C-alpha positions as CSV (number, residue, x, y, z in Angstrom):
1,X,-18.0,13.4,0.2
2,X,-18.7,13.5,4.1
3,X,-17.6,17.3,5.3
4,X,-18.9,16.9,8.9
5,X,-19.1,13.6,11.3
6,X,-21.6,11.4,11.1
7,X,-22.7,9.0,13.6
8,X,-25.1,5.7,12.1
9,X,-25.8,2.7,14.4
10,X,-28.0,0.3,12.4
11,X,-26.2,-1.9,9.4
12,X,-28.5,-0.7,7.0
13,X,-27.4,3.3,7.6
14,X,-24.0,2.8,7.1
15,X,-24.2,-0.5,4.4
16,X,-26.0,3.6,2.7
17,X,-23.2,5.1,3.3
18,X,-20.7,2.6,2.1
19,X,-22.3,2.0,-1.0
20,X,-22.8,6.1,-1.7
21,X,-18.8,5.8,-1.5
22,X,-17.6,3.3,-3.4
23,X,-19.8,4.8,-6.4
24,X,-17.3,7.8,-6.0
25,X,-14.5,5.4,-5.9
26,X,-13.5,6.8,-2.7
27,X,-11.0,4.6,-0.6
28,X,-12.5,3.5,3.1
29,X,-10.7,3.1,6.7
30,X,-11.9,1.4,9.4
31,X,-10.6,2.0,12.3
32,X,-12.0,-0.4,15.7
33,X,-12.9,0.0,18.4
34,X,-14.8,-0.7,22.1
35,X,-14.4,3.1,22.9
36,X,-13.6,5.2,25.8
37,X,-10.9,6.5,23.2
38,X,-7.7,8.0,24.3
39,X,-4.4,8.9,21.8
40,X,-3.2,6.2,21.1
41,X,-7.4,5.5,19.0
42,X,-6.4,8.8,17.8
43,X,-3.2,8.0,16.5
44,X,-4.0,5.6,14.4
45,X,-7.7,8.1,12.8
46,X,-4.8,9.9,11.7
47,X,-3.2,7.2,10.0
48,X,-6.0,6.3,7.9
49,X,-6.8,10.5,7.6
50,X,-3.5,9.4,5.5
51,X,-4.2,7.0,3.4
52,X,-8.5,7.0,3.1
53,X,-11.1,9.5,1.3
54,X,-13.6,8.3,3.8
55,X,-12.3,7.4,7.8
56,X,-15.0,5.8,9.4
57,X,-14.5,4.2,13.3
58,X,-16.6,1.8,15.1
59,X,-17.7,1.5,18.5
60,X,-18.6,-2.1,20.1
61,X,-18.0,-3.4,22.9
62,X,-18.4,-6.4,21.7
63,X,-20.0,-9.5,24.3
64,X,-18.7,-12.8,22.3
65,X,-14.3,-11.8,23.5
66,X,-15.4,-10.6,27.4
67,X,-15.3,-14.4,29.2
68,X,-17.8,-14.8,32.0
69,X,-15.6,-13.6,34.4
70,X,-14.1,-10.4,32.6
71,X,-15.4,-7.2,32.4
72,X,-17.5,-6.2,29.8
73,X,-20.2,-4.6,32.2
74,X,-17.7,-2.7,33.4
75,X,-16.2,-1.8,30.6
76,X,-16.1,1.8,30.6
77,X,-17.8,3.5,28.7
78,X,-18.6,7.4,27.1
79,X,-20.1,7.6,24.0
80,X,-20.4,11.7,24.2
81,X,-17.1,12.4,24.8
82,X,-15.9,9.7,22.0
83,X,-18.1,11.6,19.7
84,X,-16.0,14.3,19.8
85,X,-12.8,13.0,20.4
86,X,-13.6,11.5,17.1
87,X,-14.9,14.4,15.6
88,X,-11.9,16.1,15.9
89,X,-9.4,13.5,15.6
90,X,-11.1,13.9,12.0
91,X,-14.1,10.8,11.5
92,X,-16.0,10.8,8.9
93,X,-18.5,8.4,10.1
94,X,-19.0,7.1,13.5
95,X,-20.4,3.6,13.8
96,X,-22.5,2.5,16.6
97,X,-24.4,-0.7,16.8
98,X,-26.6,-2.0,19.6
99,X,-25.4,-5.1,20.7
100,X,-29.0,-7.0,19.6
101,X,-28.1,-5.1,15.8
102,X,-25.3,-7.1,15.5
103,X,-26.6,-10.4,17.0
104,X,-30.6,-10.1,16.3
105,X,-30.1,-13.8,18.0
106,X,-27.3,-16.1,19.4
107,X,-24.7,-16.1,16.8
108,X,-24.2,-19.7,15.5
109,X,-21.4,-18.9,12.8
110,X,-17.9,-18.3,14.5
111,X,-15.1,-17.7,13.7
112,X,-11.7,-19.3,15.2
113,X,-7.3,-18.5,13.8
114,X,-5.7,-21.3,14.7
115,X,-2.1,-21.3,15.8
116,X,-1.4,-18.2,17.0
117,X,-4.2,-17.5,19.2
118,X,-2.6,-20.6,21.2
119,X,-0.2,-18.3,23.3
120,X,-0.1,-15.4,25.0
121,X,-3.5,-13.7,25.7
122,X,-5.1,-17.2,23.7
123,X,-3.6,-18.7,25.8
124,X,-5.2,-17.3,29.0
125,X,-8.6,-15.7,27.8
126,X,-9.7,-18.4,25.7
127,X,-12.8,-18.1,22.8
128,X,-11.9,-14.3,23.3
129,X,-9.8,-14.2,19.5
130,X,-12.5,-15.9,18.4
131,X,-15.0,-13.4,19.3
132,X,-12.9,-10.8,18.3
133,X,-12.7,-12.2,14.6
134,X,-16.7,-13.2,13.9
135,X,-16.4,-9.3,14.7
136,X,-14.0,-7.9,12.5
137,X,-14.9,-10.1,10.0
138,X,-18.8,-8.5,11.0
139,X,-17.1,-5.6,10.6
140,X,-15.0,-5.7,7.5
141,X,-18.1,-7.2,5.5
142,X,-19.9,-4.1,6.6
143,X,-17.8,-1.4,6.0
144,X,-15.8,-3.1,3.2
145,X,-12.8,-0.8,4.1
146,X,-9.5,-1.2,1.4
147,X,-7.3,-0.5,5.0
148,X,-8.0,-1.6,8.8
149,X,-6.8,0.2,11.3
150,X,-5.0,-1.4,14.4
151,X,-3.1,-0.8,17.2
152,X,0.8,-2.5,18.6
153,X,-0.2,-2.7,21.3
154,X,-2.4,-6.0,20.8
155,X,0.3,-7.1,18.8
156,X,-1.7,-10.9,19.4
157,X,-4.9,-10.1,18.5
158,X,-3.3,-7.3,14.9
159,X,-1.7,-11.3,14.2
160,X,-4.4,-12.2,14.6
161,X,-7.2,-10.3,12.2
162,X,-3.6,-10.2,9.5
163,X,-3.6,-13.5,9.5
164,X,-7.2,-14.2,8.8
165,X,-7.9,-12.0,5.9
166,X,-5.1,-13.2,4.3
167,X,-6.9,-17.0,4.8
168,X,-10.2,-15.3,3.8
169,X,-9.2,-13.6,0.8
170,X,-10.2,-10.4,2.6
171,X,-9.4,-7.8,0.3
172,X,-8.4,-5.4,3.3
173,X,-4.7,-4.4,4.3
174,X,-4.2,-4.4,7.7
175,X,-2.1,-2.1,9.1
176,X,-0.1,-2.3,12.9
177,X,0.6,1.8,14.1
178,X,2.6,1.3,17.2
179,X,2.3,2.5,20.5
180,X,0.9,5.2,22.2
181,X,2.3,5.7,25.3
182,X,2.2,8.4,28.6
183,X,4.6,10.5,29.1
184,X,6.4,8.3,31.9
185,X,5.6,5.6,29.8
186,X,2.8,3.6,30.4
187,X,1.3,1.6,27.1
188,X,-1.7,3.3,27.6
189,X,-5.5,2.4,27.1
190,X,-9.7,2.5,27.6
191,X,-8.6,0.3,31.1
192,X,-5.7,2.5,32.7
193,X,-9.1,4.8,33.8
194,X,-8.9,1.6,36.7
195,X,-6.0,1.3,38.1
196,X,-5.6,3.1,41.8
197,X,-2.5,5.7,41.3
198,X,-0.1,3.1,43.6
199,X,-0.9,0.4,40.4
200,X,0.3,2.3,38.2
201,X,3.3,4.1,39.9
202,X,3.8,0.4,39.5
203,X,2.8,-0.8,36.5
204,X,5.2,1.8,34.8
205,X,7.7,-1.5,35.9
206,X,6.2,-3.4,31.8
207,X,7.7,-0.2,30.0
208,X,10.6,-0.4,32.0
209,X,11.2,-4.0,32.3
210,X,11.1,-3.7,27.9
211,X,13.1,-1.2,27.4
212,X,14.9,-2.8,29.6
213,X,14.5,-6.3,27.9
214,X,16.0,-4.5,24.5
215,X,19.4,-3.3,25.8
216,X,20.5,-7.1,27.2
217,X,19.7,-8.5,23.6
218,X,21.9,-6.5,22.2
219,X,24.4,-7.4,25.0
220,X,23.3,-10.7,23.6
221,X,21.4,-11.9,26.3
222,X,19.7,-15.3,25.3
223,X,14.8,-15.1,25.2
224,X,14.8,-17.6,28.6
225,X,17.0,-15.1,29.8
226,X,16.2,-11.7,29.2
227,X,12.6,-13.6,30.3
228,X,13.3,-14.7,33.9
229,X,15.8,-10.9,34.4
230,X,12.0,-9.4,33.6
231,X,10.1,-11.4,35.6
232,X,11.9,-10.5,38.5
233,X,11.8,-6.7,38.2
234,X,8.2,-7.1,37.4
235,X,7.9,-9.8,40.2
236,X,9.4,-6.5,42.0
237,X,6.2,-5.0,42.4
238,X,3.8,-5.9,45.2
239,X,0.7,-5.0,43.6
240,X,1.4,-7.1,40.8
241,X,0.0,-9.6,39.7
242,X,2.6,-11.9,36.1
243,X,-0.1,-13.4,33.5
244,X,2.5,-13.9,31.6
245,X,5.9,-12.7,30.0
246,X,6.7,-14.5,26.7
247,X,9.1,-14.1,24.3
248,X,7.8,-15.2,20.3
249,X,9.0,-15.4,17.1
250,X,6.2,-12.2,15.3
251,X,4.0,-12.3,14.2
252,X,3.6,-16.2,13.9
253,X,4.4,-16.4,17.9
254,X,6.3,-19.7,18.3
255,X,8.1,-20.2,20.7
256,X,12.5,-19.2,20.2
257,X,14.6,-20.2,21.7
258,X,17.7,-17.9,20.2
259,X,17.2,-14.5,18.3
260,X,18.0,-15.2,15.1
261,X,19.5,-12.6,12.9
262,X,17.0,-10.8,11.4
263,X,13.6,-12.7,12.5
264,X,11.4,-10.4,13.7
265,X,10.6,-11.1,18.3
266,X,8.3,-9.9,20.3
267,X,8.4,-9.3,24.4
268,X,4.9,-9.5,25.4
269,X,3.5,-9.0,28.8
270,X,0.2,-9.2,30.7
271,X,0.3,-8.4,34.2
272,X,-2.9,-7.6,36.6
273,X,-2.9,-4.6,38.5
274,X,-5.1,-5.4,41.3
275,X,-8.5,-5.7,38.9
276,X,-7.3,-4.6,36.4
277,X,-5.6,-6.6,33.0
278,X,-2.2,-4.3,31.3
279,X,-0.4,-5.5,28.2
280,X,2.4,-4.7,26.5
281,X,5.2,-5.6,24.2
282,X,7.9,-4.7,22.5
283,X,8.3,-5.6,18.9
284,X,11.8,-5.8,16.9
285,X,14.2,-7.5,14.9
286,X,17.8,-8.9,16.0
């Protein structure tokens, strides 16, 4: 069993380690990330440590999931810091491939999941979830994990990856993990580093509006009423530009006309503060 973190950057090296782990009968967990780690990522490692003998974390900023006008080149990176955090959290194998290692030639195969990719970020970022699904499938093929750990902040991503694994009979259990927040309520994100002090202050309206939404729903407000109130609340922030505010069934992500007892729903937000696009959500059952 691996005792200290080992960093590998090639698929061949990773497969060798995985082969040894499989022969030893170890349960393997993967925490896929794009790096610039924070406590949200480390909470996934903690969950993985509780279920797995071997914890793999991937750090790969995947170009396939960035649109032409998005922040691929500017996405924050700090591999030395990430390695230290991964090691302290208990990661066994840190997989850090280059783009040329993952895509040595222009990729001709694309994984596309229907329906659950249509609303929310799928509508706002065309092709994004094709890129996510393709790279996650590639990681599943390389690492062959028994469990995969994803943060619920990217709730649509969790729904997409879970559907993909089910449809394609991938022998992996997708484990959603709770959103980790700063003390003031802001959902942790690698992109928070982009925010100015004033943008960050105004961004607190996201978590605040979700807390209010939970109360409105308990008081009997309809999905349409809750959505309107959230939009009005966020619109009071002069630096906020709303991408979407939606209330949908979860994980199907279908239109919700009314809340029904026992049925799960998501209140999902995407809002720009300056150039920084933040997402947040609330998932509950009435």
